[in-house]
N, C-alpha and C positions, 0 to 999 in steps of 0.2 A: 460847613454848616455849624452854626452856633447853638449849643444846647442851653436852654433857659435855666438860670439858677435863681432861686428865691424870688425876689421882687423884679425879675426880668433883666438882670445885669448880663446874663448870658455867659457862656464859658469863655468867650473872648474877653469880656469885661473882667471876669475873674482872673484871667491871665494878666491883664493890665494891672489889676489890683495887687497881685502877688509879684509883679515885676517881670514876668515873661522871660525873655532872653536877655534883658538888660543887665548890666553889671558883670558881664562875663569877660570884659576886656582885660582884667588883671589876672586872668587865669592861664595865660600862655605858658606852655611847658609842663602843664599838669596833665595827668592821665585823665581820659574821659570819665572814668568812674569817679575819680576824686572831684572833678568838676560837677558831676551830677549830684554827688553827696552834698557838696557845698550849696548847690542850687536848691536841693530839697530842703536843707536846713533853713535857708533864707525864706523859702516859700512857706514852710511850716510856721516860722516865726511871724511872718506877715499875716497869715491866716489866723493865728491865735490872737494877734493884736486886733484884727478886724472883728473877730468874734467877741473879744472882751469889750470893744467899743460899742458893738451892737447890744450886748447884754446890759451895759451901763445906760444905754439910751432907752431901754424898755421902760414904759410908764408903770407906775405902781399898780394902776388899775386899767382895765380895758385894753389888754394886749391884743393886737390884731393877729390873726392866724399867719399872715405872710411874714410877720416879724419873727415868729417862732420858726417858720419854714426856712428862712434865710440862715438862722443860727444853726438849725439841724443840718443844712447843706454844707455849711462851713465845717461843722464837726465831722461830717462824712469826708470832706476833702482833706481835712487834717489827718484823719485816720488812714485814708488811702496813701497819702504821702509818707506818713510814718511807717506804714507797712512796706512801701517801696524802699524807704531808707533802711529799714531793718534788713530787708533782703540783700541790699548792697553791702551792709556792714557785717552781716552774719550769713555768708553764702552757705548753701547746703554742702555737707561733706561729700568729697569725691568718692565714687565707688572704688573700692580696693580690689 
């Protein structure tokens, strides 16, 4: 089931936008965590680029609510991916 994002692109459309599982063929021999870290970094970069494009496309006057909603949802997606990446890069200390 696809969750709607902003102007209706849906979570599947967002996955296509950020590259989904594509581009992983050159990662053979790497640890799964390393692969996920690289994937998250690429997804964050693409989301930030899309957000910047959408912000540049905003008209100086009469901004529609759905334009702001899409940007806010991109910000939330970026924050979630950054939080996941932080968790992978800085794992909690092991109990002693």
